[in-house]
N, C-alpha and C positions, 0 to 999 in steps of 0.2 A: 647525581642519578640521571638517567637519560630522560629527555622530553619526548613527547610524542604528538603528532596531530593526526586525527583520525577523521576520514571522510566517507560516509555512507552514500551509496547510490541506490536509486531504485524504489522498491516497495516499502510500506510501512512496517512489514515484518523486519526488513533489513534496517531500517532506521532504529527500530527498537532494540535489535540485536547489537548495533554498533554502540548505543548507549550503554548497554551491559558491558561490553567489552571494555568501553573507556572507564567505566567505574571499577572494574576488576582491576585493571593497570593501575589506576590511583591509589586503590586500596592496597597494592603491592609495592607501592613506593615510586612510580613513575610519575611525571608530571605533564598533565595535559594542558595543551595550549589550543587557542581557537583561531590561530592563524599561522599559516605555514612560514611566515617570513620570521617567525620567532624561535624557529628550530635553527641548531647549529649542526655544523659537520658531525656525522656520527649519531644524531638523534634520529628517531623513527618516524617514518611517513607511513601509515596504514591506511590502505584502500579496502574497504568493505564493499565489494564490487557487484554488479548487476550484468546479467547476460541476456536480457529480455530481447534486445535488438543488436544488430551489427554497429550500429551507431554507439552504444554504450560500451561495447568491447572496444572500440577504438578510442573513445573518451577516456577509458581505463588505462591502456596503454600510453597514451599521450601523458597522463597525469603521473603515472609511475617513471616515465623517462625524465620527465621535467624534475621529480623529487630527486631521482638519481643523480641528475646533473649538477644538483645542489649539493652533493656530497652526503645526502640522507641513506639511512639504511631503510630499503623499501619492503613493506609486508603487503602482500596480496591475500585477501580471504574473500569470502562470498562466492557467488555462483561461477564466476569465471574459475576461481581456484578450484572448486569442486568439479566442475565439467574438464578442465584441461590438464589438471593434476600436475604430476612432477614434470612435464615437459616444460612448464613455464620457467622452471629453475635453469633452463638452458638460455634465458634470455639475460643479458648482462645488467639490465636495470632491475631485476627483481631478486631479492635477497632471500626472502622467506615466503612460504607458500602453506596456507591453512585453509583446510575445507569449512564448511558451513556449520558443523557443529564442534569442529576443533578449534574454532574462532574463540571458543569461550575459555581456552586453555592457553591464549597467547602469553598471558602474565607469566605462566608456568614454563612455557617453550622458550621465551627470551632468556629467562635466567639460567636454562640449561643450554643455551645456544642450539636447540633442535630447530633445523630451518625448514622442515617439510613434515606435515601431518594431514592426510586427507582420508577419512573413515568413508568406507563403502556405504553410502545412504540408500543405495538399491535394495539392500538387504537388511536395512534398518527397521525393527518393528515397534520401537518405543520412542515415544516423545521425549525430547530432551528438554526437561523444565529448567527454565533460567529466571532469576528474579531480578527486579529493577528496583533500586532502593531511593532514587532521584525523587527529592520532594520540592524542587523549585518551580514547579508549574501546577496549574489547575486541572488539565486534562492529560490523561496518559494512555499508552495503549497497552494491552494484554494480549500476548501471543498465546491463542488457545489451540493451534493447530499447525502442522507443518506437513510438506509435500502434496504430491496431487495423484490421482489414480486415472485422471482423463488422460487421453492421448490425442488432443487436439493437433491436427496436422501440422500447424505452423510453430508450436512451442517446444521450446528446449528446456523449460524450467523443471519437468520432472527429473530430468537429469542432474539438476543442480541441487534438488531438493529431495529426492527419492520419493517412496509411496507414502499416501496419507498417513500420519500419526496424531493422535489426539492427546492432548493434556487431559488429565483425570478431572471429573467434576470437582473434587474436593480441593484439588489444587487451586483451580479457578475461583472457587469460592473464598478460599482462604486469601489468595491474593488480593480480590476485590476488596475484602474486609480490611486487609493490612493498608490498601491505598487509602480507604475510607478513614481509617484511623490517623493515616499521615496527612488528611485535609483535602485529599482529591475529591472533585464534585463530579467528574465524568471520566468513564472508562470506554476505551475503543477496542472493540474486539477484532484481532487481526490474525492472520495466517496466510498460507498460500492458497487454501480453498476451504474457508470455513464452513462451507455448506456440507463439507464431508466429516464435520466434528461427529465422534461418536460411532461412525459406521463400523470400526473394528469390532464393537461389541453390541452392535444392534441398537444403538442409541441414536439421538438426533439433537439438532441445535435447538429445536423447540423446547425438549425436555430439559435442556440445560437452562434455557431462559426462564423455565417455570421456576427451578430451583433457585437462580439468581434473585428473581422477584421475592421468593420467600425467605431466603437465608442472607440477604445483603442489604444494607441501607443506603447504597451509593444513589446520589439523587438522579443521575443520567448514566444511561448507556448508549453505545452507537455501534451499529454493525458494520463490519467491512463488506468486500464485495463478495456477491451471491449471484450464480447462475440462475436465470429466470425459472427453470423448473423446480429450484430448491425453495422459492417463494411461495410456498402452498397456501391455500385457503385457511387451512387449520393454523399456519403460523400467522398470517395477517389477522385472523379473528382474535388470537392472543394479543399481538402488538397493540391492536385497536384499544384493548382494555388497560393497557400497562400506563402507569404513571411515570415509569422510569425510561422507557424507550423513546429516543430522538428520531421523529419522522423523516429520516435521511437514509435513502435507499441507493446503493451503487449496484447496478446491474451489469454484469459481464455480458454484453451483448455481441461485439465483434463484427457483426454485419447487419445490415437490415434488408438483405436479399437472400431468399431461401436456397438458392442454387449455390451461392458462395457459402453460407452457413453448411451445407452439405460437404462442400469440399473442404472446409475447415474442420468437420467431423464434429460440429456441434449438434446437440441432439434436441432441437427445438425448432419452431418456425417464427417467422416474423410476425405472423397473425396471433400466434399464442401470446408472445410478450406484449404486443400492442394491447391486446385486451387486458392483461395482466397490469399494464400501467395504467388503462383506465380503471381498472378495480381499486388499485392503490390510490389513485387521485380521488376517488369516490370516497374512500373509507377515513382519509387523514386530512387535515386542514393545512393546505398549501405545503405538501411534503417535498423535499429535494429529492429529485430522482435523476442521478447521475449515471454515466454508462461509458462503456470503452468501445471504440469502433476502430477497426484497422482499415486503412484506405489503400486500395491497390493490390489487394491480395491476387495470388497467381491465378490467372485464367479469369480475372475480373474484367468483364467486356463493359462497353460503353452502356449498352443496355442494363447491366447489372448495377453498374454505379448510380445511373438515373434512378432505378428502382430504389436503392440505398437512399438516395437524396430525397425522393418523394415519401418514402416512409419515414424517415427521420423528421422532416418538415411536419408531418401530420401528427407526430407523436407529442406527448406531453412531457417530454424529458426536460430536465432543468439546465442540464450542461452535459457536455459530450467531452470525453478525454480521447482524442484522435492521434493516431500516429501512422505513418506510412509502413506498409508491411516491410519487413526485413526477414531476409532469407537466413534461417539458422542450419548450419552444417549438422547433418544427421537426421533431420525431421523429414515426415512424409512429404511435405510441401516442397522441400528442396529438389525433389525429383518429379515434381509436376511440371506440366508444359504451360506456356502462357504467361510466363514472368514479364512484367512490365518495367519500362525504363524508370529510373529514379525520378526523371521530371515529371512523368504521369503521375506517380504516386505521391509527390510533393503537391502537384496541383490539386489532386482530388483530395488532399489532407486539407489544403488551404479552404476549400470549398466547405467542407464540413466544419471547419474552425469557424467560419463566418455564420454558419447554422447555429453552432453551439453559443456564439457571442450573442446572437439574435435572442435565443431562447432563454440565456441568462438574464439578458435585459427584461425581457418579458416576466420572468419569475421575480425579479426585483419589484418591478411595477405592481405585481399582485401582492406583496407584501407591504407595500407602503400604506401607512394609516393602520395597520394592524398592530396590537400589542403582543409582544413577544417575551418570552423568558430568556434573558441574556446572561451567561455565565462570564463574569470578569475575569479576564486573565491576570495573572500574577504580574506580569511584565507589560508596560505601556508600550503602545506602537512606536516602532524605532523612527518612523518617518514624521510623526505629529507629536508625539509625546503624549497623546490622548490616551485615555483608558480604551483598552479593546477588550470586546468580548464576542461570543458566539451564540447564535440562537440554536434552539433544538432543531431547527430545519436549515442549519448550515449557512446561515448569512453571517459574516462578519460585521461587527458594528462598532463604531467611535463613538466614545462619549466624552463629555467636557468634565464630568465628575462621576465618581463611583467608588466602591470599596473593592479592593482586590480580593479574588477568590470568593465572591458572593454571586448569589443569583438574583436578579432584580428584573422587574417588569419594565419594559421599554416600548413606547410608541416608535415604530419605524417611521422614517422619513427619508426622503431623496437624498438628504445631507448627512444623515448618520450611517447609512449602509455602505460598507466599504465594497467598491465593484472591481477593484484591481488586486 
């Protein structure tokens, strides 16, 4: 029976979906390996791709060419497959192409030698419910939503994921309870835009969380990325009272300059979300506040960038995920004027990375001496062999002793907080 190696790129939703694909293949009799070197000629190399940047596209093509050169059968799925469709089969180093929902039938397609399947997600109205049965970890993702109805000027992802589609609340509740029965202590809610959950039938993420509080016994849950205007006072009021919610927010900000936000077609201001960050910090004890920032967007002047730097410096963010702006074919931003050289984008990204590093170090210092609930992972840290765990506010901790898959109180020190 054929062996396969599967690599997932990009977001947590893609990582979650990749795990499901691997499970289905193993159940169908394929043999999964964790190292491409263990594959032999004729085995399958599966790339679950991401198309959020031009760099990720290039990386995907490089990986597929390399796998092809080893005599492997190459399978491309994920967002690149969804966006580029059948034209990819013209490449001699790609043997199979499957779309973002079709990936869940790879086991069936390979048995029938079907080499192409890409469903039109732009007309899809129903969420595709898929379940993960893996019980080897303590924390697990649960995909509750797919697609995006926003049309940010820089973003290609709606073309790869379709319009927003939500999992039913009953499905979500059942999955959480199943995870709990299997020993999981924490669930992370993921999606392409989870703030849109329930929009199709007039529901909201807040009402879903209220049901989760009442109808599940999972000890902890964590939210994926939210746009600033989706973190409402009502939502914060509720989360403040929750014993399950982990005070970990990831705000999809993209810029800290109003003129840049306007060109990006983001519908909020810097002043709005800076006030919001202050509100969150005042409500929760040492909350982790992550964010996304694009450096060097089309038309971003030196003054615009300096404004972004000033606002990021005065913000109470804990960490910033920054990447240089990447032109995506077919987006509104592609047609904009004022595109910057890659060297300028990289230089600006490096400045923000330094700001992020300083802010994270400051966040770590704020937590030293505090007592935190740490969930001990089932597997030890691969570098030190020590017990590894995560706090509610998203700090990784190394411990000399502990019991796997338990939650214990730990006094944080500069020696037990993992900072890399």
